[in-house]
C-alpha positions in Angstrom: 3.7 -67.3 3.5 5.4 -69.8 5.7 2.8 -71.1 8.6 4.7 -70.7 11.7 1.8 -72.1 14.1 -0.8 -75.1 12.9 -2.4 -75.4 16.4 -4.8 -73.9 15.5 -3.4 -72.0 12.1 -4.9 -68.9 11.0 -6.1 -70.6 8.2 -7.9 -73.4 10.1 -9.7 -70.7 12.2 -10.7 -68.5 9.1 -12.3 -71.5 7.4 -13.9 -72.6 10.3 -15.6 -69.2 11.0 -16.2 -68.7 7.4 -18.5 -72.1 7.3 -20.4 -71.1 10.6 -21.1 -67.8 9.0 -22.2 -69.5 5.4 -24.5 -71.7 7.3 -27.8 -69.8 6.0 -26.5 -70.1 2.2 -25.4 -73.9 3.1 -28.9 -74.6 4.1 -30.3 -73.1 0.8 -28.2 -75.7 -1.1 -29.8 -78.6 0.7 -32.8 -80.1 -0.7 -34.5 -81.6 2.4 -32.6 -80.4 5.7 -32.9 -77.4 7.7 -30.0 -76.3 9.8 -31.0 -75.9 13.5 -27.6 -75.2 15.1 -24.1 -74.6 14.2 -21.6 -74.9 17.3 -17.9 -74.5 16.7 -14.5 -75.0 18.7 -12.3 -72.4 17.0 -9.7 -72.7 19.4 -9.3 -76.3 19.5 -5.8 -77.9 18.3 -8.0 -78.6 14.7 -11.0 -76.2 14.6 -14.2 -78.2 14.3 -17.6 -76.9 13.2 -20.7 -78.9 14.2 -23.9 -78.6 12.4 -27.1 -80.0 13.6 -30.1 -80.7 11.2 -33.5 -81.7 10.8 -35.1 -83.6 7.6 -38.7 -83.4 6.2 -39.3 -86.0 8.8 -38.1 -84.0 11.6 -35.3 -86.7 12.2 -32.4 -84.9 13.7 -28.9 -85.5 12.0 -25.4 -84.1 12.9 -22.3 -83.4 10.5 -19.0 -82.6 12.0 -16.4 -80.9 9.8 -12.9 -81.0 11.4 -10.5 -78.2 9.8 -6.9 -79.4 9.5 -4.3 -77.6 7.6 -1.5 -79.9 5.9 2.2 -78.8 6.8 3.7 -76.3 4.3 5.9 -78.5 1.9 9.4 -76.7 2.3 
C-alpha cells in the first residue's frame, strides 16, 4: 500500500496507540520501574508517546518515543 499522508500517517498513529495500550505489559518487562503515566500526542506531525516512570527509590524518569515513518521507496 502506498502511503499518501505522512503527517501523521495511519501507521504512525496506530503504532503510537498500540504502545500506549501495551503500557501494562511493558511495565511487566521492566525490572525496577513502574509506569505512573502515559501521555500521547497522536495527531502531532510525528505522533509521540511520553512515558513517566518511578524506580525503586521513587525517583521519577521520563521516556519519550517519537514515531516517524520513513517515506516509501518507489
